[in-house]
C-alpha positions in Angstrom: -150.3 59.0 124.5 -147.2 60.1 126.2 -145.9 56.6 125.9 -146.1 56.9 122.2 -143.9 60.0 122.3 -141.5 57.9 124.4 -141.3 55.3 121.6 -143.5 52.7 123.4 -141.7 52.8 126.7 -144.3 53.4 129.5 -141.6 53.4 132.2 -139.9 56.4 130.5 -143.2 58.3 130.2 -143.9 57.7 134.0 -140.4 58.8 134.9 -140.8 62.0 132.8 -144.1 62.7 134.4 -142.9 62.2 138.0 -139.6 64.0 137.6 -141.1 66.8 135.7 -143.9 67.5 138.1 -141.6 69.3 140.6 -140.4 72.0 138.2 -143.9 72.3 136.7 -145.3 72.8 140.2 -142.8 75.5 140.7 -143.7 77.2 137.5 -147.4 77.1 138.1 -146.9 78.4 141.7 -144.8 81.3 140.3 -147.6 82.1 137.8 -150.2 81.9 140.6 -148.2 84.1 143.0 -148.7 87.0 140.7 -152.2 87.3 142.1 -151.2 86.7 145.7 -147.9 88.7 146.1 -148.5 92.4 145.5 -146.4 95.5 146.1 -147.2 97.0 149.5 -147.9 100.8 149.4 -145.3 102.8 151.1 -146.9 105.3 153.5 -145.8 107.1 156.6 -142.3 106.8 158.0 -141.5 103.8 155.8 -142.0 105.9 152.7 -139.3 108.3 153.8 -136.9 105.5 154.9 -134.3 104.7 152.3 -133.9 101.1 153.3 -133.5 98.3 150.8 -136.5 96.2 149.9 -136.7 92.7 148.7 -137.6 92.7 145.0 -141.1 91.3 144.2 -139.8 88.8 141.7 -137.5 87.3 144.4 -140.5 86.9 146.8 -142.5 85.2 144.0 -139.5 82.9 143.2 -139.1 82.0 146.9 -142.8 81.2 147.2 -142.7 79.0 144.0 -139.6 77.1 145.2 -141.0 76.4 148.6 -144.3 75.2 147.1 -142.5 72.9 144.6 -140.2 71.4 147.3 -142.9 70.7 149.9 -142.5 67.4 151.6 -145.8 66.3 150.1 -144.4 66.9 146.6 -141.1 65.1 147.2 -142.9 62.3 148.9 -145.3 61.9 146.0 -142.4 61.7 143.5 -140.5 59.2 145.7 -143.6 57.1 146.2 -144.5 57.2 142.5 -148.0 58.7 142.9 -148.8 60.2 139.6 -152.2 61.5 140.6 -150.8 63.5 143.5 -148.1 64.9 141.3 -150.7 66.1 138.8 -152.7 67.7 141.5 -149.7 69.5 142.8 -149.0 70.9 139.4 -152.7 72.0 138.7 -153.6 73.2 142.2 -152.2 76.7 141.9 -153.9 77.3 138.6 -157.2 76.0 140.0 -156.8 78.4 143.0 -156.2 81.4 140.7 -159.2 80.6 138.6 -161.4 80.2 141.7 -160.1 83.5 143.1 -160.8 85.3 139.9 -164.3 83.7 139.7 -165.3 84.8 143.1 -163.5 88.1 143.1 -160.3 88.0 145.0 -160.2 90.7 147.8 -158.7 93.9 146.4 -159.8 93.2 142.9 -163.2 93.7 141.3 -165.0 90.7 140.0 -166.0 90.7 136.4 -169.3 92.5 135.5 -170.8 89.7 133.5 -172.9 88.1 136.2 -175.2 86.1 133.9 -172.1 84.3 132.4 -170.9 83.6 135.9 -174.3 82.3 137.0 -174.5 80.0 134.0 -171.1 78.5 134.8 -171.9 78.0 138.5 -172.4 74.4 139.7 -176.1 74.7 140.1 -176.7 76.3 136.7 -178.6 79.6 136.1 -180.6 80.8 139.1 -184.0 80.8 137.3 -183.7 77.1 136.2 -184.4 74.4 138.7 -183.2 70.9 138.1 -185.4 67.9 138.8 -183.4 65.7 141.2 -186.0 63.6 142.9 -188.7 61.7 140.9 -191.4 62.5 143.5 -190.7 66.2 143.0 -191.0 66.3 139.3 -194.1 68.1 137.9 -194.7 65.3 135.4 -195.0 62.6 138.1 -198.0 64.2 139.8 
């Protein structure tokens, strides 16, 4: 499909995917760092100190740049591994969704537990799946 947008040149589509994966990995890491990097409360002596602090957005940008320029990312681009590049782009988003699903420490999980249970890998807790033919009620 991307090759169609590149006017039938698959080599151009692969190049765009590989070279665009590093900036996209940085953007997704910047987006995911909003959950990880939080402002520390100022208490005690540090609250009275008038020292300069690093802005929160600068910490998030540093985190995103370091993630995007990991040796694994640059090696995947240099080796032409599209699957690894896609995983590097999507991994921060998957981590954010998993943290929100299980309730990241310091944040309350959502109250809708039936909806969470239905989307869990095993399905709703009251429903049992028949995995083995010898365990099925109909085979007795």
